[in-house]
Every structure is written in C-alpha cells, then in structure tokens.
Steps between C-alpha positions, in 0.01 A plus 500: 500500500592866530159610389316244724707606797420867436133415468493310830680783678239750368210273621662474846544874522130559402384258761719672775366844385147371519561379862652832605235730338238445780752574769609830315142598463426432867799704609394788270142497647646508851719800416197675357294430803761634729579814292421837633444835322487866590302796370667800339295811607399721213476218245128433584242742632397486860127535603430687820168457693369791715696555817796289378838630605704664219876496573700810437885436482775745509768494233781769511585864496643643173614827372555646150778711640733240678387183321568322831217289635453457872303250710150623596565447876827688489283811594285540813176349355240280672614142522290185542560262776675246279685596181451243224684524164300379215532568119187555291616340179785319335645821355541663839680180625750519215527888533586447881222740620450508876119487554376481850161515691364818638272610789232625275170311544273525202182301457309458173213759469572673833562873470637609830755724678769342708800590712812310417728595786681766675881518464746690724815609293848508624744758373651258243151412367425866460810559301433199277141578450575863407771402268284246306232771471757737343618240273154452357444147595181308412337221691387179315216283624336191332140370525399189328813511272411862403752770579367812662453794265456869554249674266580828334341727235737602226428767242583387149638718222164548344364638834295181590549340844589138550536276802855386552637265767829475687623188687473530887439823677731777636654453839452870565562854365689805560319802630452810281311828496240340268410251754299636791617418853853399395841660539719526188761213466379324804430121440149381571395121507182352362360314788144435385412264211183472305476158327264518211426141404324431176313175455311317228197276524349272244254221475777265367671480834418528870601787716706788380846542327742791571581696189644817634714620789543877541653687798451861599758614756436791738691672774305563808613595854277277703406610853338282781352558841712440807756209499528272210298182543609219259170308549261796442673816400277813471610721208364852490622552143234265365329545255765649282461864407703717255586742789706234686865570523735254312733263678858617535759217438715650779244412769531302829203279406291413201150357493428285185147458373331366199151466344364267230255604223355220267389594151329276241684489171387361164854402416553129476771304681690436183522867417589631848866569403398726212505816719878451574563561135404871571769535770748797485842436353742397775858609470733252341739332736807596312734373776366160492503483114869622502592248773342214298676598183845523685450153648395342162803665322738392784385147490496478120867635505603240745348213300652628162857532656480139627382369164774697306770373732373149455473520126851643479643223705323229291614666177856528619492114586351405163752707310793359693720275283619302803151410606355390159566142572321524839199649332451189305426311821166622652493547880287653757194691373580426137387140562142612529489763217305265278240429771411875551263522195382135523126492601431289811236218503153615603589865448146620564488309842827664593392854417165453678669364807756779519252774436256369763773442736634857476156641540431302819843589625447882440139498640624312812742794574246768429207332695 
C-alpha cells in the first residue's frame, strides 16, 4: 500500500506540473516581450555618416601636483544651455566620473573654425583660473568614448624620436623668457583648441569610425571690432598667426575658439586604443594608495579583534566545569550546525537563481 500510494502521489504531481508548465511558459514569454535593454557606449563601434554630429563631452580637471580633481565647469569655461550628465561606459559609472555635455559642435567630415563664447571674469574667477594654471592642471575631454590626447615628440636614449601622448591638454602655462610675448611667472590660459579627429573607412561597414582624438591647445588674445555681438562676432585675430599675443589668465574677458581637422587613418577601430600605450608615465598617487592601505588595515584589525574576543569567550565557556552539563544540551545556533554543510535539493537551480538575481539587482542600480 505504501508503494502504491507513493506512485499515485507521483502521478498526481506530474499531472499538476504538466498543467502548470504552459502557464509558466506564457508568463516567461510575456516577461521577455516586456523586457528593455540599454547600450553600453564603447562596447560596439559606432558608424558616422557625413555631417553627422559628433558629441564632445567634458570630464574633469586633474593635476599631477595636487592629485585633486575638479569639475570642468568649476572654471569660467563656455557652458551649453542645458547641462546633462552622462557616463560613457560602465567603468566610468563605477568610478563615479562626472561626464557632462559641452558647447562644442563638431560634425563628421567638416573642417571649420568656430567661436565657442566670450566669458567675462570676476575677481574670484581670475584668482581661481590663475591658481589652476600655476598648479599645472590638465583638461580632459571625451569623443566617442576616446579620451583626448596631446601628441608630443620624445627623444629616446639612442637618439631616435618617438611620438608620445599625454591624456588631456594643459589648461595653460607660465610665461618665461623663452616664450615670446610673455612675461616671466605670469599665468596664461589656452583658449583656442584644435581638434584633430582621425577616422577610418572600410568597405565592410557604412560611414566612418573615429579612431583617434588629439587636441592641440593654443593661447591667443583675440580681438574684435566694436562691441561684442553674440550672434555674429567679428574677430580681427583670425586667421591665427604666430605673432599674436597669448591670453593672460588675469584678464577681464576671454574669447574661446576652436577648429576641427579631420584626418584619415589606416588604424582599425579595434586597435584605436593602442596609441594610449605610449603615454608618458603619470605620477603615482601615493596619497590614495596609502589611504587605501590604512583603511584595509584598520578594518582587518577591527574584524580580527571581534573574532578573537568571540573565540576567547566561547573557549572560556567550553572549558568551564560548571557549564559542561549545559553543553550536552544543544540550543540556539548549535541546533543547525549539522545543516550547514548539507546540500540543498536542486542546488544547481538555487545557484542559478541567486546569481541571476544578484546580477539583475546590481544592474538595476547601475542603469
């Protein structure tokens, strides 16, 4: 009877499972149909057609001297009408990078000169800008998930010359006798940017792909006719010439300009990050490393002290003669000590469910 009853119970369970399977399948298909996904920039290449707008985003200001980053718009730069924060990839989201849009308008294949804006500086802005220039701050921009780089020519030990790259570009420089038109120790700001965008074309995909983003920064004291007109300003310092005076950081106004140069490159999209391997060595952030080590050691010490105190108390209780009889009766957490290493039923399903659930939970916070 016992065997027959168990068989009947199994048959009933199979019938109920067969009835519920179509419902579960329908629910799963409904969830799949209502699911939404998002694209992580930088994971797949993006094809640009001629005259397509190419976004340039601003990242931060960094210095190898102070190791303190600042927001890009903490200085008197040109601002767009609406500031939008947007990360370029998952690593920047986890890193907490503040990436925002910029007023630069760049279109695929168009080499042109543009005026960004004219900014009138207050006394506090003059002091801050001059201080950042003296502290050797660099400006970081991003185009199509590529960070802006400054090209340099370095001389190797054997006398040969090699192209090197640095992330970002210098905010400004200090005047010296070697730089014509400057006064020694006076800060000058780079207010004209030349964007050299390298693109790659192939028969295997339509349009063009951006494979390089270089920036050349210049300091130019722009002049204009009459009063400043926002709609159609008339600069007398264009085209740029070597004899133009540089832009002093301690000025009442600064005119920001930029021009775009497009260059064809044989580098494929998959190899566009190779040039960043030839970047100059940045200074090690010893303060950040020391801070992390101190935090790790402190937390490890706290956890070790808690474990030692708990073990000592447990050992004292076990070695106590008066409580030996009480130890024979298991209570509290000791009741489940045998279940800790007991494998649960359907362990593979449990592991899959927990792993998928944690991934969905983490991605819901990130996205």
